PAVOMI-954322 format. One record per residue (C-alpha): residue in three letters; x, y, z. Coordinates in steps of 0.02 Angstrom, whole numbers, plus 50000, padded with zeros to 5 digits. Layout:
AlaXYZ...
END
This chain:
Met495845267253357Ala494075273853330Gly494535290253413Phe496095291953306Ile495095288953146Leu493785301753195Arg495105314753235Arg496005311653071Val494395312852973Gly493945329253060Val495665336753029Ser495635330952848Ile493955339352818Leu494595355652891Ile496155354752782Leu495105351152629Ile493945365952663Ala495405377952690Ala496335371952536Ser494775373152428Phe494515391252485Val496295395752435Met496185386652269Phe494495393952224Asn495015411852257Leu496705410152172Val495865404352012Ala494465416952025Tyr495585432152051Ser496975426951930Thr495895423451776Asp494625433151673Pro493215421251625Leu492475433951504Glu494065438551411Asp493695427851257Leu491935434751240Arg492445452951261Ser493655451451115Ser492385441851010Ser491565449250855Leu489985438750869Pro488365448650849Asn487615440751004Lys489135444351112Glu488155452951250Gln486925438651263Leu488355426151277Ile489185436551412Gln487575437351514Ala487305418651492Arg489055414751556Ile488845426651703Gln487255417651751Ile487985400051729Ala489575403651827Asn488825416051952Leu490115429051899Asp489065443151971Val489465436452146Ile491135439852232Pro492295424552238Pro492195421052427Val490295420152417Arg490395409652260Trp491535397852355Leu490215396152492Met488915392252358Trp490065379052283Leu490425371852456Ala488565370152488Gly488415360352327Val489845349052381Gly488945346252546Lys487465339352450Cys488595325452386Leu488755319052564Val486875316052573Pro486495308752400Phe484785301852449Val484205318652516Ala484895331052390Gln485685330552217Cys487585332452210Asp488035349352133Leu489825354052086Gly489335368051968Gln489305369151779Thr490565372151641Phe490455387551529Gln489525376551404Gly488195372351534Ala488735354251564Pro488635348651747Val490335344951820Thr489605329251901Asp489295322451726Ile491015325751650Leu492055321751804Pro491745302751809Thr492175301151624Ala493805310551649Met494235300451804Val494135283451718Ala495615285651600Thr496685294551730Val496355281851868Gln496745267351749Met498365275351694Val498955281451865Thr498485265251953Ala499445254651828Ala500955266251834Leu500955266552025Ile500825247552044Leu502185244251915Ala503325257451992Ile503115249652164Leu503415231752105Phe504885234951990Gly505625248952095Ile505635239152258Ala506255223152175Thr507665232352086Gly508145242052243Ile508245226352350Leu509275217152220Ser510435232152209Ala510645232152398Leu511015213452401Arg512305216152261Glu512975232352331Asn514385240452230Ser514235227152095Gly514025230251910Phe512155227251927Asp512035240052067Gly513015253151973Ser512075250451809Phe510355252051886Thr510895266751992Val511385276051834Leu509785270451746Ser508645275651889Leu509455292751905Phe509315295251717Leu507465291051720Tyr507195302051872Ser507965317051785Leu507065313851620Pro505625326351595Ser503955317951571Phe503615326851406Leu505285320951336Ala504955303151394Ala503255303751309Ala504005310051146Met505345296451149Leu504045283051182Lys503005289151036Thr504485288550918Phe505425272950971Val504045261951042Ala502425266250952Ile503065270650780Gly504555258950788Phe503605243650849Asn502145246650731Asp503375247250586Phe504205231350652Leu502525222150650Gln502395224850462Asp503825212350443Pro504195204950616Val505885196950584Ile507285198250713Pro509035197550637Ile510225185250716Ile511425198950769Val510025208150861Ala509505192250950Ile511325189451002Ile511505207251068Ile509895206251167Gly510385189151233Val512075195951293Val511265210851380Val509985199751469Ala511335187151515Ile512425200851592Ile510965206751699Val510495189051753Gln512255184151804Ser512415200451901Val510815196651996Ile511275178552033Gly513065182652082Gly514225169452155Asn515945163852098Arg516575164651920Arg515985147251875Lys514215150651936Arg514175167251843Leu514755159151681Ile513455145351695Ser512035157751728Phe512685168851586Gly512715154451462Ile511005147651510Ser510135164651507Phe510975169451343Ala510455153151259Ile508665154451321Thr508465172851274Ala509265172151103Gly508445155551063Met506715161851113Leu506905177651007Leu507435167850854Trp506035155150880Met504755169250897Ser505415177150738Leu505385160950637Thr503645155650693Gly502835172750672Trp502425173550856Phe502305192550855Leu500805191850739Thr499955177050825Pro500575178051005Gly500075166251144Ile500765156751292Gly499945140351244Pro499635124551346Ile501475120151361Gly501905137751415Ile500515137851544Ile501145121451618Val502965127151622Phe502615144451692Ser501365137851820Ala502655125551885Gly503945139551889Ile502765150951986Ala502385137152113Ile504205132652140Gly504835150652138Leu503565157252264Thr503835142252377Ala505705145052375Leu505475163652411Leu504135163052546Ala504415146352633Gly505915137152564Leu505905121452458His506255110852612Gln504495114652675Arg503525100052604Arg501805106452652Ala502145123252569Leu502765114552412Leu501235103252414Thr500075118252433Ala500865127252286Gly500855111352181Ile499015107852211Val498535125752168Ala499625125152012Val498815108851953Ala497095116551983Gly497615131851884Ile498255121451738Ala496635111351736Ser495595127351739Tyr496545133751587Phe495845119651481Leu494115119451561Leu493785138251551Gln494205141351368Pro492385139351309Leu491795150751451Phe493045164251402Asp492215166051232Ile490625172651315Ser491405180751469Thr491075198051537Pro492105208151663Gly490925201851798Thr491355183951751Ile493215187651770Val492935195351943Ile491965179951999Leu493315168351933Ala494655178652023Val493725177252188Val493515158452163Ala495375156552125Leu495865165852284Leu494655155452387Val495365139352313Gly497135145052353Ala496665149952530Leu495695133752562Thr497125123252496Gly498355132152610Phe497185129952758Leu496905111352730Val498715106952688Gly499595120252790Gly499805110652952Asp500645120753089Asp501055135452974Arg499345138052896Arg499495156952885Gln501045156152776Asn500315142552665Ile498675151952644Arg499645167052581Leu500675155852468Gly499145147252395Met498265163752361Leu499795171252277Val500065156052167Ala498215156052118Leu498265174752081Leu499825174051971Ile499255158651874Gly497555166751848Met498385182251779Leu499445171251666Ile497875162951596Leu497065179951565Val498615186251474Asp498565170951362Arg496725174051322Phe497065192151277Met498495186451165Gln497305174751073Ser496255189951024Phe497755199850961Pro497705194250777Gly495895200150761Tyr496315216650844Met497805218850728Asp496655217150579Asp495445229850655Met496875242250678Ser497605239550503Gly499185231650574Arg499665246150689Pro499025241750863Ile500015253650975Ala499105270350982Thr499895287351013Val498345297751053Gly496735295351149Ser496165282951281Ser495205271951157Thr494825270650972Pro493335281850929Gly491845271550874Tyr492725254950904Asp491455242850977Pro491935224950931Asp490645217151051Asn492105207251121Met492795210251295Trp494525204251247Arg494745215751096Thr494025230251195Gly495295226751333Leu496705226251206Asp496135242851136Val496195250951308Phe497865242651346Phe498745248651189His498055266251208Leu498625267751390Leu500275258351367Leu501355273251321Pro500585285651446Thr500795272751584Leu502625269951539Ser502885288751534Leu502195290751711Leu503165275451767Thr504815284251733Ile504335298051856Ser504225286952011Phe505245271351969Ala506885279252023Gly506185285052190Tyr505625267752241Thr507265260152182Arg508335272152283Tyr507245271252439Ala507195252252435Arg509065251052407Ala509525263252546Gly508265255452666Met508855237752634Ile510685242352655Glu510285250952821Val509195236752886Leu510465223252839Ser511745231852951Gln510595231453105Asp511015220853255Tyr509475209753243Val509925204953064Arg511695200253115Thr510955190153258Ala509795180953139Arg511255176653027Ala512305171353176Lys510915159153226Gly511115150953056Met509505156952975Pro509475155352785Glu509795171352689Arg508045170052616Val507275170952790Val508405185352841Val507955195652688Val506115191252664Arg505495189552843His506645201052941Ala507305214752828Phe505965217052694Arg504565221752814Asn505585235752890Val506085242152718Leu504245244752679Ile503995257652819Pro504805272752731Ile504145266752563Thr502375267652632Thr502605286352655Leu503315287852480Ile501795279052405Ala500605291352488Thr501535306652425Asp501945299152255Leu500115297852208Gly499955316752202Ala501535318152100Leu500895305451974Leu499235314451958Gly500165330751932Gly501255322851800Ala499685316251716Ile499255334051662Ile500745334651546Thr500615316351494Glu498765317551453Tyr499055333251351Ile500425325051246Phe499425309051216Ala497755318351196Ile496915308151333Pro495275315751395Gly495685312851578Met495815323251736Gly497405332151680Ala496625337151515Leu495075343251606Phe496145354051721Gln497215361051580Arg495715364551470Ser494755373451608Leu496115383451696Gly496605394251546Pro494905402451517Gly494535402851704Asp493155389651702Ile493255387651889Tyr492025373751928Pro492905360051825Val494535365851903Met493785363852076Gly493115346752027Tyr494895341651980Phe495545348952143Leu494225339852246Val494685322852174Ile496555325552192Ala496415332252369Val495275318352429Met496405304852356Ala497975312752431Ile497175314152604Leu496485296452592Phe498155288752545Asn499065298152683Phe497765291852806Leu497995273952744Ala499885276052760Asp499685280652944Leu498665264852973Ala499935254452878Tyr501325259952996Ala500475250653140Ala500295234953033Leu502115235252977Asp502945240753139Pro502275233853306Arg503185247953396Val501975260453320Arg500455262553432Val498985273653387Arg498315282853539
END
């Protein structure tokens, strides 16, 4: 394994060096970095030209300039010996100063879009495979293909119009008409009964229950003004925590496994108790406090699974950690919701932003309102990027699950009388993840490429905006900074995908 890692690292470095040489020279020979100054009518034009030549080393041929840049990159590998040097912009700002700032917004947006695409895409694809050729399968096939063919700029424009402007206008008088609640309830009920399946009686029961819950909840939220003062509340925390514990137990272990059910129940009770105990602490919390609480929650879940797990400790440890993680996220969502009314007042009743990664000059000295500000600024760009990759994960997961379910070992498992949950979760799902691992590695580059357009439309000062702003005038060093980050992340994720193959498939051996 050590030899394999060393070889991959060596090959990756060679690929990175060769690609940077090509990129550097393509930009250098295809742009004129002095074009804007030559056509300028400024009296000090010649002085500005000489200053730019000196800053960007334009009096040196591009291959030699690339070697100079590469030497500066090499200094980044020995930070305690030499200062990292990635060049300067035309304005004289070091690229090492502007690159971290640009990376923050892009990494937040791309990471959220990638995680959501993986979760929703895989879940939808597997459900479509299990309900092959059903109405649910056909509907989501059409939807995923539509989203896949939708240009990112058009998706961004539609989100601005129908989500940002439309929802902000709705918040001025958040009342849901009865007919709208009925229509939404019918749509949700159709989807739920398609997912649950079964005979006609079972479908009608699931349709009626989901319709009543959805329409009733929407009308209750409208009548109580929930949209202006949202929150999950103590009752909601108790109900959802119990649902998480029971649902994950049924999915991962089965409700007949008493130790698994006991593990999830203990963790859920601990999570509910922490909701009431931590409210005063949340008022003075920092991001570091939340990280510490998350680590404690995972440790509690793992310890509970270890102590209660019995013969199947590994499964119960995973179950306890997942229950603790999801309940912890639920509590955090509720705390953010509690800060929403104050944030609404700060934003004059229009919280969803259409430009920028944060509100300029907004410093409420409150972690929760600051988090809401970042969330509402990155919401639309994240949804826009989500449409790019959601369809790919859905189709890959569907095709993979259909293929795996037809394999001999799956038929053997069913013939032995194993529950369908065990067949799908323990036997089929792991093999479905193998091709998706490759897709994740390649999709990261596609998302970062799509971020150029998305960041331009939403005026987000991220990596894409840095690339677009620098490439036109031929400001080569910021462009190479962008390239360096993208290339390193792409190589890293492909390397991690190779290692994941061995973890997912025992037949894969690294030699």
